C-alpha positions as CSV (number, residue, x, y, z in Angstrom):
1,M,39.6,-31.1,33.1
2,E,39.3,-28.8,30.2
3,R,35.6,-28.6,29.2
4,L,35.8,-26.3,26.2
5,R,38.5,-26.2,23.6
6,V,39.4,-24.1,20.6
7,G,39.7,-26.3,17.5
8,V,42.2,-26.0,14.7
9,D,39.6,-24.0,12.9
10,G,39.3,-21.5,15.7
11,A,35.8,-22.6,16.9
12,T,35.1,-23.2,20.5
13,R,33.6,-26.6,21.1
14,C,32.9,-29.2,23.8
15,W,36.2,-30.8,24.6
16,W,35.3,-34.4,23.9
17,C,35.5,-34.2,20.1
18,G,39.1,-33.2,20.0
19,D,40.5,-32.4,16.6
20,D,39.7,-35.6,14.7
21,P,37.8,-34.3,11.6
22,L,35.2,-37.1,11.7
23,Y,34.5,-36.5,15.4
24,V,34.4,-32.7,14.9
25,R,31.8,-33.1,12.1
26,Y,29.8,-35.4,14.2
27,H,29.9,-32.9,17.1
28,D,29.0,-29.9,14.9
29,D,26.5,-31.4,12.5
30,E,24.8,-34.3,14.4
31,W,25.2,-34.5,18.2
32,G,22.4,-32.8,20.0
33,H,20.4,-31.9,16.9
34,P,16.8,-33.0,17.3
35,V,16.0,-36.1,15.3
36,V,12.5,-37.4,14.5
37,D,13.4,-39.8,11.6
38,D,12.7,-43.4,12.7
39,L,15.6,-44.8,10.6
40,R,18.1,-42.4,12.3
41,L,16.7,-43.1,15.7
42,F,16.9,-46.8,15.3
43,E,20.4,-46.6,13.9
44,K,21.5,-44.6,16.9
45,L,19.8,-47.0,19.3
46,C,21.7,-49.9,17.7
47,L,25.1,-48.1,17.5
48,E,24.8,-47.0,21.1
49,G,24.3,-50.6,22.0
50,F,27.4,-51.6,20.0
51,Q,29.4,-48.8,21.6
52,A,28.9,-50.3,25.1
53,G,32.4,-50.9,26.4
54,L,34.1,-49.1,23.5
55,S,34.7,-45.5,22.5
56,W,32.2,-43.7,20.4
57,I,34.9,-42.7,17.8
58,T,35.5,-46.5,17.2
59,I,31.8,-46.9,16.3
60,L,31.8,-43.7,14.3
61,R,34.7,-44.9,12.2
62,K,32.8,-48.1,11.5
63,R,29.4,-46.5,11.0
64,E,29.4,-46.8,7.2
65,A,30.3,-50.5,7.5
66,F,27.5,-50.9,10.0
67,R,25.1,-49.3,7.6
68,A,26.1,-51.6,4.8
69,A,25.9,-54.7,7.1
70,F,22.5,-53.8,8.6
71,A,20.6,-52.8,5.4
72,G,20.9,-49.1,6.2
73,F,19.2,-49.8,9.5
74,D,15.9,-50.3,7.7
75,I,13.9,-51.5,10.6
76,A,11.8,-54.1,8.7
77,A,14.8,-55.4,6.9
78,V,16.8,-55.9,10.0
79,A,13.8,-57.5,11.8
80,S,13.7,-60.1,9.0
81,F,17.4,-61.2,9.5
82,E,17.9,-64.8,10.3
83,E,20.7,-67.0,11.6
84,A,22.5,-66.9,8.2
85,D,22.6,-63.1,8.6
86,V,24.0,-63.5,12.1
87,A,26.8,-65.7,10.7
88,R,27.4,-63.2,7.9
89,L,27.7,-60.3,10.4
90,L,30.0,-62.3,12.7
91,A,32.4,-62.6,9.7
92,D,32.2,-58.9,8.8
93,A,35.5,-57.4,10.0
94,G,34.1,-53.9,9.3
95,I,31.8,-54.0,12.3
96,V,32.0,-55.0,15.9
97,R,31.6,-58.7,15.8
98,H,29.8,-59.4,19.1
99,R,27.1,-62.1,18.8
100,G,25.1,-60.7,21.7
101,K,25.0,-57.2,20.2
102,I,24.2,-58.5,16.7
103,E,21.4,-60.6,18.0
104,S,20.2,-57.8,20.1
105,T,20.0,-55.4,17.1
106,I,17.9,-57.9,15.2
107,D,15.6,-58.5,18.1
108,N,15.4,-54.8,18.9
109,A,14.3,-54.2,15.3
110,R,11.4,-56.6,15.9
111,R,10.5,-54.7,19.1
112,A,10.8,-51.4,17.2
113,L,8.2,-52.5,14.7
114,E,5.9,-53.2,17.7
115,L,6.5,-49.7,19.0
116,I,5.8,-48.2,15.6
117,E,2.5,-50.1,15.4
118,Q,1.5,-49.0,18.8
119,F,2.7,-45.3,18.8
120,G,2.7,-44.5,15.0
121,S,6.5,-44.0,15.0
122,L,9.6,-44.7,17.0
123,A,10.0,-40.9,17.3
124,A,6.6,-40.6,18.9
125,F,7.6,-43.2,21.5
126,V,10.9,-41.7,22.4
127,Q,9.6,-38.1,22.5
128,R,7.5,-39.2,25.5
129,F,10.8,-39.3,27.5
130,R,12.0,-35.8,26.6
131,P,12.4,-33.8,29.8
132,E,10.2,-30.8,30.2
133,V,13.2,-28.8,31.5
134,H,16.9,-29.5,30.8
135,E,19.6,-27.1,31.7
136,R,22.7,-27.2,29.5
137,P,25.9,-28.0,31.4
138,T,28.3,-25.2,32.3
139,L,32.1,-25.3,32.9
140,T,31.4,-25.8,36.6
141,S,28.3,-28.0,36.6
142,A,28.5,-31.7,37.1
143,F,28.1,-33.9,34.1
144,Q,25.6,-36.6,34.3
145,S,25.6,-40.0,32.7
146,T,21.9,-40.8,33.4
147,S,18.7,-38.9,34.1
148,P,15.3,-39.8,35.5
149,E,14.1,-39.8,31.9
150,S,16.9,-42.0,30.6
151,I,16.2,-44.4,33.5
152,A,12.5,-44.4,32.6
153,L,13.2,-45.0,28.9
154,S,15.6,-47.8,29.7
155,K,13.1,-49.5,32.0
156,E,10.3,-49.2,29.4
157,L,12.4,-50.6,26.6
158,K,13.6,-53.5,28.7
159,R,10.0,-54.2,29.8
160,R,9.2,-54.4,26.1
161,G,12.0,-56.9,25.4
162,W,14.8,-54.6,24.2
163,S,18.4,-55.3,25.2
164,F,21.6,-53.2,25.4
165,V,19.5,-50.2,26.4
166,G,20.7,-49.4,29.9
167,P,20.2,-46.0,31.5
168,T,23.7,-44.7,30.6
169,T,23.3,-45.9,27.0
170,M,19.9,-44.2,26.8
171,Y,21.2,-41.0,28.1
172,A,23.9,-41.0,25.4
173,F,21.2,-41.7,22.9
174,M,19.1,-38.8,24.3
175,Q,22.1,-36.4,24.0
176,A,23.0,-37.5,20.5
177,M,19.4,-37.3,19.2
178,G,18.6,-33.9,20.7
179,L,16.2,-35.1,23.4
180,V,18.5,-33.1,25.6
181,N,21.1,-30.4,24.7
182,D,24.3,-31.1,26.5
183,H,26.5,-28.9,24.4
184,L,28.4,-26.9,27.0
185,V,27.4,-23.3,27.5
186,G,30.0,-21.5,25.4
187,C,30.1,-24.1,22.7
188,E,29.8,-22.3,19.4
189,R,28.3,-25.3,17.6
190,T,25.1,-25.7,19.6
191,P,22.1,-26.6,17.5
């Protein structure tokens, strides 16, 4: 499998973003860049949950519709959603209309408020799971889909009542939010 590829702009990148301009921008400007903003962290936790069973590009293409539907992922606003909001979201063709994932997002917002109250911020909570040492993958190294830290984060969130936060989903979250840097060695767009 090709692990690095040269894009149409001549830049060498991780292979997975291909040439789709939206995906390339996401790879270059977001993926792997450290994030400490609670709104962005919560949004990504939610979108990773919606992505389960789908491709990330599908969610990325719907991200603006998700933002509109979920009040910009304002945690307190989403936590106040009621059954009428669930019905509204199930009718919104711009997002993934999965009752379980919609209800999970609302409930996870309530759980996020609890974490913020306890730890001061969602960022402070998730930073506790940043590995002390993380080696970037190379062309010959094995790619992982979980880590001891993503397993621990998943277990802790589930213990606190979160859903759609399995270890693989949490590893993807950690990659995207810069808790680990999995840009391949040789990728020119590493943060």
